[in-house]
C-alpha positions as CSV (number, residue, x, y, z in Angstrom):
1,M,-104.4,5.2,-24.8
2,P,-106.4,7.1,-27.6
3,T,-109.4,5.4,-29.1
4,R,-107.6,5.3,-32.6
5,A,-104.8,3.4,-31.0
6,L,-106.9,1.0,-29.2
7,L,-108.9,0.3,-32.3
8,L,-105.7,-0.2,-34.2
9,L,-104.6,-2.7,-31.5
10,A,-107.8,-4.6,-31.7
11,I,-107.4,-5.0,-35.4
12,L,-103.9,-6.2,-35.1
13,V,-104.9,-8.7,-32.6
14,V,-107.9,-10.0,-34.4
15,A,-105.9,-10.2,-37.6
16,G,-103.0,-12.1,-35.7
17,L,-105.7,-14.6,-34.4
18,L,-107.1,-15.1,-37.8
19,A,-103.7,-15.7,-39.3
20,R,-102.5,-18.1,-36.5
21,T,-105.9,-20.1,-37.0
22,A,-105.4,-20.2,-40.8
23,W,-101.8,-21.5,-40.4
24,L,-102.7,-24.0,-37.6
25,S,-105.4,-25.5,-40.1
26,A,-103.1,-25.7,-43.1
27,E,-100.4,-27.1,-41.0
28,A,-102.7,-29.8,-39.7
29,A,-103.6,-30.8,-43.2
30,R,-100.1,-30.9,-44.2
31,L,-98.9,-33.1,-41.5
32,H,-101.8,-35.4,-41.7
33,P,-103.1,-35.9,-45.3
34,P,-105.8,-38.5,-46.0
35,K,-104.4,-42.0,-45.9
36,G,-107.6,-44.0,-46.7
37,T,-110.5,-44.3,-49.1
38,F,-113.1,-41.9,-50.0
39,L,-116.6,-43.4,-50.6
40,A,-119.1,-41.1,-52.4
41,L,-122.5,-40.9,-50.5
42,P,-125.3,-38.3,-50.9
43,G,-124.2,-35.0,-49.9
44,G,-120.4,-35.7,-49.6
45,R,-117.6,-38.2,-49.1
46,L,-116.8,-40.5,-46.2
47,H,-113.2,-41.2,-45.5
48,Y,-112.1,-44.6,-44.0
49,V,-108.9,-46.7,-43.6
50,E,-109.1,-50.3,-43.9
51,R,-106.5,-53.0,-42.8
52,K,-106.6,-56.4,-44.4
53,P,-106.3,-59.5,-42.2
54,S,-102.9,-61.5,-41.9
55,G,-103.2,-65.1,-41.6
56,E,-106.5,-66.7,-40.9
57,M,-109.3,-64.5,-41.0
58,R,-111.5,-64.1,-37.7
59,G,-113.9,-61.6,-39.0
60,T,-114.6,-57.9,-39.4
61,V,-114.1,-55.1,-36.8
62,V,-115.4,-51.5,-37.4
63,L,-113.8,-48.7,-35.2
64,V,-115.8,-45.5,-34.6
65,H,-113.9,-42.7,-32.8
66,G,-115.3,-40.2,-30.1
67,A,-115.0,-36.4,-29.8
68,S,-112.0,-34.4,-30.8
69,S,-110.7,-37.2,-32.6
70,N,-110.7,-39.2,-35.8
71,H,-110.0,-42.6,-37.4
72,A,-106.4,-42.6,-36.4
73,D,-106.9,-42.9,-32.5
74,L,-108.4,-46.3,-32.3
75,L,-106.6,-47.6,-35.4
76,A,-103.1,-46.7,-34.3
77,M,-103.6,-48.5,-30.9
78,L,-106.0,-51.4,-31.8
79,G,-105.0,-52.0,-35.5
80,P,-101.7,-53.8,-34.7
81,E,-103.6,-56.0,-32.2
82,L,-106.3,-57.0,-34.4
83,S,-104.0,-58.4,-37.4
84,H,-106.3,-61.3,-37.9
85,Y,-109.3,-59.1,-38.7
86,R,-110.5,-57.0,-41.4
87,V,-110.3,-53.6,-39.7
88,I,-112.2,-50.6,-40.9
89,A,-111.7,-47.3,-39.1
90,L,-114.1,-44.7,-40.1
91,D,-113.9,-40.8,-39.8
92,R,-117.3,-39.6,-38.6
93,P,-119.0,-37.0,-40.8
94,G,-117.1,-33.6,-40.3
95,H,-114.1,-35.2,-38.7
96,G,-110.8,-36.4,-40.1
97,W,-111.2,-36.2,-43.7
98,S,-115.0,-37.0,-44.1
99,D,-117.3,-34.4,-45.3
100,R,-120.1,-33.0,-43.0
101,M,-122.7,-33.8,-45.8
102,E,-125.9,-32.5,-44.1
103,G,-124.2,-29.5,-42.4
104,R,-125.3,-28.6,-38.8
105,A,-128.1,-31.5,-39.1
106,M,-125.4,-34.1,-39.2
107,A,-124.7,-33.4,-35.4
108,D,-127.7,-35.7,-34.8
109,P,-126.1,-39.0,-33.8
110,A,-129.1,-40.7,-35.5
111,R,-128.2,-39.1,-38.8
112,Q,-124.6,-40.1,-38.2
113,A,-125.6,-43.7,-37.4
114,A,-127.6,-43.8,-40.8
115,V,-124.6,-42.4,-42.8
116,L,-122.1,-44.9,-41.3
117,M,-124.4,-47.7,-41.9
118,Q,-125.0,-46.6,-45.4
119,A,-121.3,-46.8,-46.2
120,L,-120.8,-50.0,-44.2
121,D,-123.6,-51.8,-46.2
122,R,-121.5,-51.1,-49.2
123,I,-118.0,-51.7,-48.1
124,A,-118.6,-54.4,-45.4
125,P,-121.9,-56.4,-46.0
126,E,-120.7,-59.1,-43.7
127,R,-121.5,-59.0,-40.0
128,F,-119.0,-57.1,-37.8
129,V,-118.0,-56.2,-34.3
130,L,-118.6,-52.5,-33.8
131,V,-116.3,-50.7,-31.3
132,A,-116.9,-47.2,-30.4
133,H,-115.1,-44.7,-28.1
134,S,-116.6,-42.0,-25.9
135,L,-119.1,-39.8,-27.8
136,A,-119.7,-42.5,-30.5
137,G,-121.4,-44.7,-27.9
138,G,-124.7,-43.1,-28.4
139,L,-124.7,-43.4,-32.2
140,S,-123.3,-46.9,-32.0
141,A,-126.0,-47.9,-29.7
142,R,-128.4,-46.7,-32.2
143,I,-126.9,-48.9,-34.9
144,A,-127.1,-51.7,-32.5
145,L,-130.9,-51.0,-31.9
146,D,-131.8,-50.3,-35.4
147,R,-129.6,-52.9,-37.4
148,P,-129.0,-55.8,-35.0
149,E,-128.8,-58.2,-37.9
150,R,-125.4,-56.5,-39.1
151,L,-123.7,-56.8,-35.9
152,Q,-122.0,-59.7,-34.0
153,G,-121.7,-57.4,-30.9
154,L,-121.0,-54.0,-29.6
155,V,-118.0,-52.9,-27.7
156,L,-118.2,-49.6,-25.9
157,L,-114.9,-47.8,-24.7
158,G,-115.9,-45.1,-22.1
159,G,-119.1,-44.7,-24.2
160,V,-121.6,-41.9,-23.7
161,T,-124.9,-43.7,-23.6
162,H,-127.1,-41.9,-20.9
163,P,-128.1,-38.4,-19.8
164,W,-125.7,-36.8,-17.2
165,P,-125.9,-33.9,-14.7
166,G,-124.3,-30.7,-15.5
167,G,-124.7,-30.3,-19.3
168,I,-121.5,-29.5,-21.3
169,A,-118.6,-27.0,-21.2
170,W,-119.7,-23.4,-22.2
171,Y,-117.1,-23.4,-25.1
172,Y,-119.0,-26.1,-26.8
173,H,-122.2,-24.2,-26.9
174,A,-120.2,-21.0,-28.0
175,A,-118.6,-22.9,-31.0
176,S,-121.7,-24.6,-32.0
177,W,-123.9,-21.4,-32.3
178,P,-124.9,-20.5,-35.9
179,V,-123.5,-16.9,-35.9
180,V,-121.2,-16.6,-33.1
181,G,-119.7,-20.1,-33.5
182,P,-117.5,-19.3,-36.5
183,L,-116.2,-16.1,-35.0
184,F,-115.7,-17.7,-31.7
185,T,-113.8,-20.8,-33.5
186,W,-111.3,-18.6,-35.4
187,L,-110.7,-16.1,-32.7
188,I,-110.5,-18.0,-29.6
189,G,-111.5,-21.8,-29.9
190,V,-108.7,-23.0,-32.4
191,P,-105.8,-20.8,-30.9
192,A,-106.7,-21.7,-27.3
193,S,-107.1,-25.5,-28.3
194,D,-103.6,-25.4,-29.7
195,A,-102.1,-23.8,-26.8
196,F,-103.8,-26.1,-24.2
197,L,-103.4,-29.2,-26.7
198,R,-100.9,-31.1,-24.4
199,Y,-103.1,-30.3,-21.2
200,G,-106.2,-31.7,-23.0
201,V,-104.6,-34.8,-24.2
202,E,-103.2,-35.4,-20.7
203,S,-106.5,-35.1,-19.1
204,V,-108.3,-37.6,-21.3
205,F,-105.3,-40.2,-20.4
206,A,-105.0,-39.3,-16.7
207,P,-104.2,-40.9,-14.5
208,K,-102.2,-42.9,-17.0
209,P,-99.4,-41.2,-18.9
210,V,-100.0,-40.1,-22.5
211,T,-99.1,-43.0,-25.0
212,P,-95.7,-41.8,-26.5
213,G,-96.1,-40.1,-29.8
214,Y,-100.0,-40.0,-29.5
215,V,-100.5,-36.4,-30.8
216,E,-98.8,-37.4,-34.1
217,T,-100.2,-41.0,-34.5
218,G,-103.7,-39.9,-33.4
219,E,-103.5,-37.0,-35.8
220,V,-104.9,-34.9,-33.0
221,R,-104.1,-31.6,-34.7
222,L,-106.8,-32.3,-37.4
223,L,-109.3,-30.8,-34.8
224,L,-107.5,-27.4,-35.2
225,R,-109.2,-26.8,-38.5
226,P,-112.2,-24.6,-38.1
227,A,-114.8,-26.6,-39.8
228,T,-113.8,-29.8,-37.7
229,F,-113.7,-27.7,-34.7
230,Q,-117.3,-26.5,-35.1
231,A,-118.5,-30.0,-36.2
232,N,-117.1,-31.4,-33.0
233,A,-118.7,-28.7,-30.8
234,Q,-122.0,-29.4,-32.6
235,D,-121.8,-33.0,-32.0
236,V,-121.1,-32.5,-28.3
237,A,-123.9,-30.2,-28.0
238,A,-126.3,-32.5,-29.6
239,T,-125.5,-35.6,-27.5
240,L,-127.2,-35.0,-24.2
241,A,-130.8,-34.6,-25.7
242,F,-130.1,-37.6,-28.1
243,V,-129.1,-40.1,-25.4
244,S,-131.8,-38.9,-23.0
245,A,-134.5,-39.8,-25.6
246,Q,-132.6,-43.2,-26.5
247,A,-131.8,-44.6,-23.1
248,P,-135.1,-46.0,-22.4
249,R,-134.8,-48.2,-25.4
250,Y,-131.5,-50.2,-24.3
251,G,-133.7,-53.1,-23.0
252,E,-134.4,-53.8,-26.6
253,L,-130.8,-54.3,-27.5
254,A,-130.7,-57.6,-29.3
255,V,-126.7,-58.0,-29.6
256,P,-124.2,-58.6,-26.9
257,V,-122.8,-55.5,-25.5
258,V,-119.4,-55.2,-23.5
259,A,-118.9,-51.7,-21.8
260,I,-115.3,-51.3,-21.0
261,T,-114.2,-48.2,-18.9
262,G,-111.8,-46.9,-16.4
263,D,-112.6,-46.5,-12.7
264,S,-110.7,-43.1,-13.0
265,D,-112.5,-41.8,-16.0
266,A,-113.2,-38.1,-15.1
267,I,-114.7,-37.3,-18.7
268,V,-117.5,-39.9,-18.9
269,S,-118.8,-41.3,-15.7
270,P,-118.4,-45.2,-15.6
271,V,-121.4,-45.3,-13.4
272,I,-123.7,-43.2,-15.3
273,H,-122.9,-44.7,-18.7
274,S,-121.0,-47.9,-19.0
275,A,-122.5,-49.6,-15.9
276,S,-125.8,-48.6,-16.8
277,I,-125.9,-49.8,-20.4
278,A,-124.4,-53.1,-19.3
279,R,-127.0,-53.6,-16.7
280,E,-129.9,-52.6,-19.0
281,A,-128.7,-54.7,-22.3
282,P,-130.2,-58.2,-22.0
283,Q,-126.6,-59.3,-23.1
284,G,-124.7,-56.7,-21.3
285,R,-121.2,-57.1,-19.7
286,F,-119.3,-54.5,-17.7
287,V,-115.5,-54.5,-17.5
288,L,-114.1,-51.9,-15.0
289,L,-110.3,-51.2,-15.3
290,P,-108.7,-50.2,-12.1
291,G,-106.5,-47.0,-12.4
292,V,-107.6,-46.2,-16.0
293,G,-109.0,-42.9,-17.3
294,H,-110.9,-42.2,-20.5
295,M,-108.5,-44.1,-23.0
296,P,-109.1,-47.8,-22.1
297,H,-107.9,-48.9,-25.5
298,H,-104.6,-47.4,-24.8
299,A,-104.3,-48.6,-21.3
300,A,-105.5,-52.1,-21.8
301,P,-105.7,-53.0,-25.6
302,E,-105.5,-56.7,-24.6
303,I,-108.9,-56.4,-22.7
304,V,-110.5,-54.7,-25.7
305,V,-109.1,-57.4,-28.0
306,A,-110.2,-60.2,-25.7
307,A,-113.8,-58.8,-25.8
308,I,-113.8,-58.6,-29.7
309,D,-112.3,-62.0,-30.0
310,Q,-115.2,-63.4,-27.7
311,L,-117.9,-61.6,-29.8
312,A,-116.4,-62.5,-33.1
313,G,-116.3,-66.2,-32.4
314,P,-113.7,-68.7,-33.8
315,K,-115.0,-68.8,-37.4
316,S,-116.9,-65.6,-38.0
317,G,-116.2,-63.8,-41.2
318,L,-114.8,-66.9,-43.3
319,A,-117.6,-66.4,-45.7
320,W,-116.3,-63.0,-46.6
321,A,-112.8,-64.3,-46.8
322,R,-113.8,-66.6,-49.5
């Protein structure tokens, strides 16, 4: 094939991929517009969704999502089970409809923890139970370490808490690089993630089946916006160094910690992470679910709610209710 024809073909392919990514981004925003409240903070806005309690008030529960996700994952499954609580589900900075605020620097879990607490100090001054899934384990443990007076306890769902061998997949590095990252994201990352979306979802639920309608109720396609895709990759790339530095502090945890995980979790090792922090935290408890993968809140929401109930206690949160 002549050089000119090859060049034209390459231009057409690139143009097609750029157009596909732009369409996927716009379609995700159209399908899943913001449904909650925006809180103005220095550098941008944080988006969260709140559910008021029905009946007697048991307390407040804050939900923090993991990687490749947003507030809707935890809220869609646990929200109905927590009807007697004030439930606040946050979009971490750069995810869902929250701004990235400090840009690339916001990949640091400690910065995210500080921003989330800055928001929660304003919208939920009462003590609360903090529930965190997967990648949010590290930043939520930082909140427990630095602000124990604000928590009734910490519930980790397949949480990332410790350094692990092998590092991260190459495409997270590629998407997180300053110059190459945007090109990779627009030309490869977003189109490939769309093509393999169903496979990716099945892998985190395995060996359990995917919860019916999860892609829609979990608003998973919001990841297919380039800015969100890059923020996610930056978060993943920053986590290993963060938990490596933080893990020696877990003996200082002054709040109860319940680490719930599946024995078949192939994404986050139950032994390296959940079992370790449950052993190292002075008030740690380890809950291993047989035949469950990386989505324990979908496989056994009743176990998660029971842990929350135990931490909240029978009369917690009544001062806020008044």
